[in-house]
N, C-alpha and C positions, 0 to 999 in steps of 0.2 A: 677403315678396319673392316675386314670381311667377317660377317656373322654366319656361322654354320649351325644348323640344327636338323634333327630328324624327328618326324612324328608320323603317326598313322594317318593315312589319307582318309578323308571323310566325304560325305556326299557333296559338300560344297566345293570339293576339289576335282569333281569329275571332269570338267571341261579341260582344266590344266593337265590332268592325268591323261586324258585321251590324246591331247595334242602332243604331249611328251612321248607317248607310245608311238604315234605316227612318225614323229621325228626319229625315234630309235629305229624304226623299220626302214626308213630311208637312209639313215647314216650308216647302219651296220646290218645289211640284209642277211649276211652269212652268220650272224650271231643269234638269230631267233628262229624258232619253228614257225611262227606266224609271218605272213607276208604283209606288206603295206596294204595291198588290196583287201586282204581278209580283215585287217584291222580297221580300215576305212569303212568297210561294210557293217561293222558292229554298231549297234545303236547305243544311245546314251544309257538306255535301260540295261543293256548288257554290261556296260562298264560299271554301272551302279551295282549290278549283281556281283561283279568281280570284287568291288570294294567291300561288299557285305559277306562274301564267301570265304575270305582269308585275310591275313594281315598284309595289307599293301602299305609299305612305308615310303614316305617321300623324304628326299634329302633336299634341304633348302639352303641356298646361299644368297646372301643379300636380299632376303625376303621373297625370293622366287624359287619355284620348283625346278631343281636342276637334275634330279635323279630319282629313281624308284626301284623297288624290289618287292617281290611277293614271297610270303612264307605260308605254306599250308601243311597241315597234318595229313599224313596218308590215312586212308580210310580202311576200315576192317580191323577186327580184333588182333590179327597177327601182324599188322603193319602200323598200328597206332603209335609205336615208339619212334617212328621215322617222320621227318619233315622234309619238304622239298622247297628249295629256293628257286624261283623262276623270275623271268621278266626283269632282269637287272639291267639298268641303263643309267649311265652318268654322262652328262654332256662333256664333250672333250675338254672344254675350257676348265672344267672342274675336276678332271682326272688329276690325281697327284695332290689335291688340296686337302686330303684327309676326310672329305665328305663320304667317299665310298667306304672307307674303313668305318666311319661312324654308322652308316646304314647297316653294314654287315654286323657290327658289334651289337646294335640295337636288335637286329633280327635274331642273333644268337641268344641274347638275353630273353627275348620273347619265347624262343624255342625251349630254353631251359625252364622258364616259367610254366610252359605247357607240359612239362615233364617229358619232353622228347629226349631220346638217348643219342640220336644222331641226326644230322642234316645232310642232305644230298643236293647236288646240282649238276647240270651239264654245261660244258664250255666248248664252244666251237674251236676246232684246231686252227681256224683262221684268225683266232684272237689270242696270240701268245701273251700279250700284256695282261689280259684277264686271268689266264692260266697261272702266270707268275704271281699275280696278286693273291689268288686263292691259296696257292701253295704257301706263300708267306703267312697267310692267316690260318694255317694248320690243316688245310684240306689235303687229302691224298688222292691221286688218280688211282682208281680201282679197275678201270676198263676204258676201252675206246670202241665206239660204235662207228664202223666204217660206213662211208657214204650216207650218213644220217640225214643230211640236209641237201636238197636239190634246189640251188638258187640259180634260176635262169639257165639250167643245163649244166652248171658247174656243181660238182658234188663236194661236200665238206664233211670230214669226220667230226664227231663230238666226243669229248672226254667226259667220263662219268667220275665225279669226285664225291668224297664222303669226309665229313668231319665228325668224330665222336665227341660228345659233350660230357664234361665232367659232371658227375652227379652232385 
């Protein structure tokens, strides 16, 4: 029986988190603004700072870290009602298992608990499966940034999505 759970990543998870991020950069280079090389160059202290600066959630399957996502409140008085979801990755073998939905649901619960009124994210046009997932989860495309990512000379658009949270 497969056991799934989601929790906030802590300092003890930094090595597994870093390795998962590196895997994500290699598996889906068109899905992230960061490159494998940029991520590889980051120190453990930078990853620890990331864990401390926002809510980084880990999705666990069979006791192992299988996915991650970050949620951060926008800064500034006029923007503090908004949150940004970034750095979402779920290993291919776990896609469709419900773990991604669990991570997103936990992130949305945290966002509501923070008093956020909406959450936003970007999805690469090169990832139609992710776009379909977020639409099913109540996100709406509100814009597209053409040629947002340059991956080895190939340009990819990014869709900008928003989900309003019930108060």
